[in-house]
N, C-alpha and C positions, 0 to 999 in steps of 0.2 A: 353511379358516383354520387353523394350527395352534396348539396352546394356548401360553402363555406359556412361556419357558424356567424350570423348577423347580417349575412348578403342575401338570404332567401328574398327579403323582402324589399321591393321599390324604393329607394330612397331619394326621395323627389321634393323640392319646395316649390311652390307656386305662389308669388307675390303681386299683388296688384300695384300698379305704377299709377301715380298722380304728376303730370309734370307741367311746368309753365314753358311753354317755348312759341316763340312768334306770335305774343302777345295773346295768345290762347291757352286754355286750359286741355291738356293732353292725355288721355287714359290710355293704359297698356297694361302689359303682363309679362313679366320675368319669371321664366322657369329654370331650376337647375336640377340635374340628374346627378346624383354622386356615383351610381353604378348602373350605367348605361348598358353596358356590354351585354348583348342578349338580350335586350329591352327595348329595342329601337328597330321598327320595322316601317318599309314605305307601303302603304296600302292604296289599292286601287278598287274604284266601285266593282260591282259584282260583275259587271259587262266589261270591264277592262278600259283600257284605252279607247277614245271614242265615244263613252258614256261619261256622264257626270252625276255626281251625288254629295250632299251637303257634307261638311267636313264631322258634324255631329253625328250625323247618321252613318256614315263610313266607319266611325270610332266605336258605334254600337254593334256593327256586324262583323269587325275584325276579329279574329281569333289568335290569340286571347284579345278581350276587349280592350279597346285604348284607354289607360287612365287619364291621359293627356293626349291630344291630338291636335295639330296645326294643318292649315292647307300647305301645299307643298311645291310642286313643279308647276311652271306655266302649261298653257293649253290655247288650242284654238277655240276662240268664243264662239265662232259659227257651226263647226260640227265636234267641238269637245276632243279633238286628236291631241296627244299629248305632245310636249315640245321638248327636245333636248334626249340625253341619255337618261335611261330609265332600267334599273335592275330592282326587282323585289323578291325578297326572299332567295335569293340565289339565281332566280329566272331572269335573264337579258330579256326584257321587253322590247328595247329598241335602243339603237346606238345612231350617233351622227358622226360624220367626219371631223376629225380634229380641226379643222380649218374653219368650220362652221360651229362650233362648239363653244358653249359657255361653262363657267366655273362649275365644279361639282362637290356635291358632298355626300360621301360614300363610307362604307363600312367592308373592310376588307381583312380576313385572318383575324379577327377582334380586336381591329384598329379603326378609329377613324381617319378617312382620306380627304383633304381638301387639296383640289386642284384641277388639271385640264388631263383628259385621260384619251388615248387612241382608242378605237372599238376593241381592238386586240386586249388592251389593257384593263378593258371592262370584265373580261373572263375571270371568274375566281372570286368576284366582289358578291358579298350577300345584300348589299343594297346601295343604290347611286340614285340622286335627283339631281338635275341642272337646274342652277339659279341663273341671275342676271347680276352680276358685279360681285368681285371679291372684297367686301367691304374692310375686313382686318385681316391683316397678316403680319406675322412676328410681333403681334401686340402694338401694330400701331396702324393707323387708318390706311387704307389702302383703295380708298374711292376713286381719287382722280386717276391713278394707273389701272385699276381694274375696269372702270367705265371705259379707258381707251382700249382695253384687252376684249372688251364683252362684244358678243354679236348680239347687239340691240336691236336689230330687226324682228326679235321674237316677240316683243313687247309692242304694244298699240300707244303709248304715251308720247313717243318721238324722243326728241333730242334732250328734254326738260324732265324726263323720267329721273333722273339722279337728283335734281334740284328741287323738284315740285314736292309740297307738302302733300303726304297721303298716309293712307293704311300701309303698315309695313308687317312683313313675316321676315325673321332671319333666325338662321342656325349657326352656332359655332362651338368652340371647346376652348376651355382654360389649361393652364398650363399643367394642371394635375389630372386633365382627362374626364372633367366633369363637363358633361352635355349642357350648354346653354341656350335658352330658346327665348326668343324676344318677339312680341307682338304689340304692335301700336295701332291704335283707333285713329281714325281719320275721317275724312270727307272728300265727297268728289265735288262739292261746291265750287264756286268761284269767288273772286274778290274776297271780301272781309270773312266770309263765312267759309273760307277754306282752313282747314287745320290737319295736323298729322306731323310726321318729320320727314325732312329730306334724307338722301343716304348719308350726307356727312354727319349729319346730328344722329343718326341711328348708329354709324359706327362709333362714335364718340361715346354713346351710351352703352355699347357693348364693352368698349374698352374699360370704361369707369366700373362695369361689372365682371371684369376678370376676363374677357375672351382675348385669345391671343390669335385664333383664326375664326372667322365668320363669314357666310355669305348671304347674300340678300335673295329671298325667294320669292315667288309670286305675291304681290300686295293689292292695294287699291280693294275694291269692291269683292276680291276673292279673300281677302285676310281673315282669317277665323280661327277661335281656340275653343275646343272643348274638353271638359274635365268630367270624365266616366260618362260621356255620350251628352252631355248638356253644354249646349254654347253658353260662353261665360263672357265674349266680348261683344262689342257693337259694330256688326258689319256696317259697311257704308254702301252697300250696292243698293240701286235703286229702281233698277229695270227689269223688265221680263227676261228670263223665265223665274228671277229670284223673287219678284214682286208684282205687284199687278202694274198697268201700264199709266197710273194716276202719277207717279213720281211723288207721290206724300209720304213713301214708307221707306225706309232701310231695311233689307233682308238679307239672311244668310245666303251666299252664293253657292250653287253646286261647282264641284271642282274636279280635277281630274285624277289628282293624286293626294295623299294624306300621311304626314309622317306620324307615327303612332309610336307612343310611349308606353309599353305594356309589362307585366309582371313575366316573369320567366315561363317559356312554354311548360316546361317539365314540372313546374312548380303548380300552375293551373290544371293540369292534367292529374297530379297527385290529390290535389284538393277535392277533385270530383270523383275520385276512387278511380281512376283510368291508370293504367300501366304507363310509365315513361319510357320512351325508347330512344330519348336523347340524353347524352351527357350533359351535365351542368357545365355552365360557362362559367370558369372560377376567375375569381379577381387576382387581381397581378399584370406584371410586365411580360409579354411575350415577345421574343424575337424573330423577325423575320428575315429570311435571307433572299437575295436576289442576285443575279449572275453579275450585273454592275449596280453600281449606284453609291450611295453613302447613308451609313446606319449609324446613329449615336450609340454612346454607351448603354442608353437604356430603351433603344429600340423606338425611343420618342420621335425621330426625325428621319424622314426617309425622302431622298431627293430621286424621282424619277430622270434617269439622264438624258432621255430624250425630249425632255420638257425643259428648254432653257429660257432664262429670262430674255424678256426681249421680243419671245415668240408669243408663248401664253402663259408665261411665269413658271414657277417651279411647284410641283406638287407636294402637298406638306401632309405628312400622315404622322397621327399624334394616338398615343396610347389611350383607350377608351376607359382605362382605370387608373388610380392614383399611382404617380410617380415623382421622380424630383424637379425636373424643369428640362425644357427643350432648349437644346443648344444648339447653334450653327454648326453644321459638319464641315 
């Protein structure tokens, strides 16, 4: 089956940002993908979890090559082990109990899903990565409650992680199902040399650019963005193995997972003269059916009944293609 006319090519915009925040000039990048379904994958280094590679290098090695790549999940800085739930191209790499989990960004049945999932619910997902802190929920800042819900022990910056100025990476969706990626450059310096955004500012910036749901991914020295395999931001890591031990340089940090935006796999195969063995993923709104739960008229909003407010929030499932608007069920 051939792709719909006009939907064969990746429709993506990449905007460089220059912001005045906290008495300093902050740089970053805003990415919007109009047709993300079938074009977003979670990529691991060739050695899998427990190994690390630079975002720009993983972007080059992924098939199809990443047109845009950002660092994604958290990892153990000592041994490189992945932290949190992780599903890549339909393969469940690892799960964590719900009580120990953090908010996730995932794709299931051609729809984006943001929320907290049990290990059993991860079966059937195409892609999942865990962040720390649900930033934007229903178009409003959710940082304060999201921080209370988060398992903050997986990061190393302590209780000030949400309020520190730092490099940031975030991913979300707007009301029309477009993928939104926000990457902010910062510094791990102290005092007047410290720059970047805190999570509250990050959430506000996401909302200003249309995000209705978004989560915080790994940041700080891990924050990186590559376009066509070329690093386009200014990383803030200054320590080995990223840099030498002099502390005079800032370098790209090897990470454990990368969120990759790419062309449709079957389009790439046809371009190189190989037969496609996959059906094209079509634009439009698909309906999901669950034994229990609530689905809006357009299949935009799904509430998993076992994830109730006050425990771990509610999972929000949003179409990855255009539709009207998300309405509370």
